[in-house]
Each structure stands twice: as structure tokens, then as C-alpha cells.
N, C-alpha and C positions, 0 to 999 in steps of 0.2 A: 419315858415310860413311868407309869405310876408305881410307887413303891409298894411291894407286895409283902404283907405280913399276915400272921395268923388272924389278927383282929379283922383285917380287911376281908380275908377269906370267909370268916364266920359271918360277917355282915353280908357278904355276897350270897352266901347260902340262904340266909333269911330273906333277902330281897328276891331271890329267884323263887323261893317257896311262895311268897306273896303274889308274885307275878303269875306263877303257874296256877294258883288258885283262882285268880281273876280270869285268866284265860280259859280255865276249865268251866267256870260259871257262864262265861259268854258263849262258849262253844262246847256244849255237852256232848255233841257228836263230833268226832274228829274230822275236820274239814281241812284240806291242804291250805296253808296260808301263803299267799304269793308275796315274794320279796322281789327286789330289783333283779336278783339272780337266784333262780330256784334252787339249784344245787342239791338235788335230792340225795345224792350220795348213795347209790344202791350197793352193789357188791363191793366189799372191801378188797384192797390189793391182795392178790394171792389166793382169794377165795373163789373156787370154781365149782363147788358142789351146791345142790339145791338147798341143803340144810344151812349153808353159809350165806345164801342170798336172802335178804330180808323179805322180799316179795314172794319168792317161791316157797320159802318156809311158811309164810302166812297162808299161802294157797294150799299147801299140804295139810295144815291144821284145819283149814276150812273144809277141805274135801273129807277129812276124817269125820267132822261133825255131820256133814251131809250124808256120808256113807252109813253112819250109825242110824240115821232116820230112814234111809232107803238103801239097804245093803246091796241089792241086786241091780240098782238103776245106774245108768250113765248120768253124769252130772254136767250141766252146761257151765263152763268156766266164765262165760259172759256175766253170769249172776254174781260171781265173786268180784269182778272188776266194778260192777255197778254198786254192789252193796258196800264195798270198801272205798268207793269213790276214787279209784285209781285211774283217772281219766287219761293219763299218759301211757297206760299199759295196753297192749294188744292181747286180748284173751287167747286168740289162736296161737300167738307166739309163746305165751306162757304154757299153754297145753303142750306144744311141740317140744319146749325145753324140758318139761317133765318126762315126756315120752322118750326123748333122746337118752335120758338117764335111766330108762326102764322103770320109772316110778308110776306111770299110768299107761293105760291103753286108750288111744283116741279112736272114736267111732267115725269112720268115713261115711257120712250120710249126705244125701242130696241137699239137705237144708243148709249145710255149711257151718252150723254152729259147732264150736269146739267142745264136744261132749266127751268126757273121760271117765275111766273106771280105774280105781287103785289096783296096782299089782301087789304081789307079796313083797317085792322090794320097796314099794311105796309105803306099805304098812310098817315095814322094818324101819324106814327112814323116819316115819312119824313117831315110832317108839323111841328112837334116838333123840328126836327133838324134845320129847316130853321129859327125858332125863337131862338133856343138856340145859334146858331152860331153868333148872334148879341149881346149876353150877354158878355160884355167886361170883367167883373170880373170873370165869369166862364171860359173864354178863358185863362185868365192869370193864374188862379189856375191850370187849366189843363196843361198849358205849363210848369209851375214850376214842377208839379208832373212828367210829361212825361220826361222832360229833366233830372231831378234828378235821376229818375229810369234808364234812358239810360246811364247816366254817371256812375252810380254804376255798371251796368252790363258790360259796355265797359271798364271802367278804374277805377274799384273799389279799385285797389291797389295804388290809389293816383298818378297815372302816368298822367302828363299833356296831354291834348288832345284839338284839335281845336273844339270848340263848334259848329261851322258851319256844321260839319259833321252830327249833329243831324237832320238838316233840310232835309236830304236825306233819312231819315228812315221812315218806315210806321207809326211810332208813332207821327210824326210831322203833324198830322191832328187833328182838333177839330170839331166835329159835321159834318164831311165830307168836311171841308174846310182846306186849307193849313195854317199852322202856318207861319206867316210872320217873316222876319228878325227883324223888329221893335218889335214884340211881344217877340221874343227870347231875344232881348237885355234887355227888361224890366224885363223878368223873371230872367235873369242872375243877374241883379242889386239887385233884391229882395233876391235871393239865397245867394248872396255875403253878403248882409246886415245882414242876419240871420246866417252867418258863416257856411253855408252848403257847399259852394264851395269857392275856392280861386283863384283869378286872378294871372296868371303867366305872367310876363312881357317878352314875347317872340315875335318873328315875324315869322308867324302870331301869333296873340294873342291866348293864350291857357288858360284853366282852369283845376283845379284838385279838386277832392272831398276831403273834410276835414274829420277828425275823427268824428266830430259831424254829418257830412253828411252821413257817413257810418252808424252811430248809428241810424239815422233817417230812413234809408233804411231798416235796419235789424228789426226795430220795426214793420214794415209791414203796417203802416198807411200812411197818406199823409203829405205833407209839412205843411199844416195848423194845423194838429194834433200836429206836433212837435212844431210849433211856439206857439201854445196856451197851451201847456202842462204846468201845474203849476210848479213853482220852489219853493224851500224852502223859506218860508217867504213871498210868493206872496200874495197880496191882490187882490180882485176881483172887478173891477170897472164895473158897469153895469147901465142900465137904470132904475133899480128898486129902487125908493126912499122909505124911511120909512115915518112914520107919521110926522116926524120933517123935512122932506126934505133932510135928509142926504143920500148920495149915498153909496150903499154897496161897501165895499172895502176901504172907508175912515174911517171905524170904526175898528181900531186895538184894540185887547184885549177887545172886546165888552162884557160887562157883564150887567146883570139887576138883581135887587132884586125882588123876587116874592115869594109868599106864598108856591109854590110847589117846590122851590129849584131847578128849571130847569135853566141850563146854555144854552142859545140859540145860543151861538157863532157859533157852528158847523153848525147849521141850517141856520143862516144868511150867512155864507160862502158858503154853498151848493147852496142856492138860487141865490147868486151873481154869482157863477161859471156857473150855468145853463144859466143865462142871458147872460153871456159872450160867451159861446161856442155853444149855440143852433143853430146858423146859420151855423155852420161848420159840423153838424152831418149828412148831406145828408138825412134828414127826409122829408117825405111828408109834404106839407104846413100845412094841417090840424093837423097832429101830432105835428109839431113844435109849432103851435099856442097853442095847448092844453098843451104841456110841459111848455111853458112860462107862461101860465095862472096858472098852479099848482105852479110853482116857485114863482109867485107873491103872491099867497095865503100863501105859506110857509113863505115867507118874511114878510108878514103882520102879521102873527101869531107870528113869532119869535121876532118881534120888538114891539109887543104889551106890555102893562104894566105887564100883567100876562099871559105869554104863557101857553096854556093848553097842557100837555104832549100828550093826546090822539090825538089832532088835529095836533101837530107836527109830531107824528108817522104816522098819516094818509097821510099827504101831502108828507113827506119824502119818505114813501113807494111808493106812486104813482110816484114820481120823479124817484126813483130807477127802478121801473118796466118799465117806459117809456125809460129810458136810456139803459136798457138791451135790449129792443126791437129795439133800434136805431142801434145796431150792436156792433162790437168789436174794434172800433177805439180807439186810445189812449185817446181822449177827452171823449168818452162815458165811457170807463173803469175807468178813473180817477173819473168821476162823480159818478159811482156806488160805488167806494171805499169810497168816501166822504159821500155818503148817508148811507152806512153801519156803518161808524164811528159815524155819527150823531145819528143813531138809537141805536147804542150800548151805547151811553151816557145816554139813558133813562132807561137802565136795572139796 
């Protein structure tokens, strides 16, 4: 493995910028670039809404443009596939996927072309996309996930590849807008920092996925799940202070003397872990707030002079149930395991 340092990363960013400029000059219109393995990397793991699918999101934004020009007309989705040069996509399938989500109405005509008209739900989805595309953190998270998945699919054998090729794939769109060269450069720096990819000093600059990057892809979660995954001996620093103002995670080998003989260490660690990863679980805002509230209650009880086993069991069970509902990401699964271990200590 080549040694990674800040100077190498800076040089990597400059090399990618030059390569991107040359590629853009040669290909002013975005045309898919074929490699030995295409690996377009469409929907990211765990993303099953139209807004999260790069092709369906682009289609929604395109339909919005067409509807503004002809508000009352049905629109042939075949035109979208042709204009965007998405030769591997079936226009009818795209139309039906939007219809299943109640985002469009499909006209059943004798001609057989997939003509659609936006519904109110479709217009609401477009409004959300326009707001989401301005979320810089969300764009960066998506770019890291999409590039990492594309690299695994395209060069998972650790073969070096020019990362600029990613910008010509259908996955290089977030909320219907193109991922820029600058955004790609930032994502590459973060992936390199976390040792998921490795910079190869070639001309043009190339990258290769690392064994750790392969493990991340095989786990089925996203990059943030992997980055936030607890390591042996990890402590959990969060915003949750106890009554003495000590931040969770700074309390190693935490013990308390109490009449019930309860060791609250595992409950303190569970509350701290939830506070650390709650923002990465892709939960609805109301569910996330409720999870953090229960974690705070658990932390307050666990750090009280005499923790009550019944209340520890109640709060830890609520945390576990909410993490189960959050999905099967690595972060959620690790939290469930921590909750089960904490609950097991009460038996």
C-alpha cells in the first residue's frame, strides 16, 4: 500500500481536477464511458424511495421542466431516456416505478409509449428534491457512498482506475443534480482518510479500493456506518452530560456503588453510543428526537446515585426497539447488540 499523507492527498486532488477538465473538454455532453466492468451503481443500499434513486430523481426533475412548458400534457418518458442517453434503462419500467409510488399517472394508450402526468405527490417530491440538493452534508455523504459502491463494482479486485470515470455514470447525480468535480475530490479525500481507497501515483491519477473498503462494501451499509462502527476499546463521546457534567465516553471503567448491586456501565455506554450515531440512522426527524430523548433518560438513570433496575430495563428496551425499527445498518445493529448485552446484565 502506498503511504497516505496530506501532501499526497493534495496532489491527488490537483491531479483529479486536471483530469476532470481534460475529460470535460473532450466530452462536453455527458456520454457513458465504458470500462471493463460498467458498475453504474444505481440505488444505494437501504434507499428505496424515488428521491434516493439517482435515475428516478433525475426523471422527476426532468418531468418538472417539461410540465412547466406544457402543464396539461402527458409526457413521453422515452424522450428522457434518449436525451439523457440512458441506454440501459427501460422507459416503461421507469414510468411504472414512479406510478407505484403515486408520483405520476401513466396513460394507458394504444400506442404503448409510457406517457405520464405528475400527481400532487410527484410535485411534492420534486419540492423536496430541490431543497435536498442544497444540503451540502447530504451531497457529500451520497457522493462518498455512490463512488465507493461504483469503485467496488467496477474495480473490486483492487485494480487502479481513474476516478473521473465515475462522473460519467448514472450514479453521479444527487437529488437530480450532477455531482461536481469538486464534490468528487472532497469525497475522495474523506475515503482516503478513512482508508477505504488508496491513491496511486500515476498519470492520470488513479485510485484503488483497499481491503478495508471491500469489507465496507460487503457489509451492505454505507460509509458512515463503517466509519462510526465501534472498535474494541472504543469510548463514546456524545452531547449527553451526567449530573456532574462529565461527558459520556470520558468515563472508562465506570462503576457506582448502589444498594441494588447494579453495574450501570453498559447502560452508560449504550446511551452514549446512541447519542453518537443517531444522526446517521436515516430515521424520520420525530423518531430520531424520540430515540435521543429515551437515550438521555437512560443516561440520567444510569448515572444516578442508585439506578433502579426496572427503569434501566424500561429505557434500554425502548432504545433497542427503536433501533430495530431504524433498520439493519451496521450502526443500528451494533446498538441493538449493545442493548441486549446491557439488558442481559440485569438477569
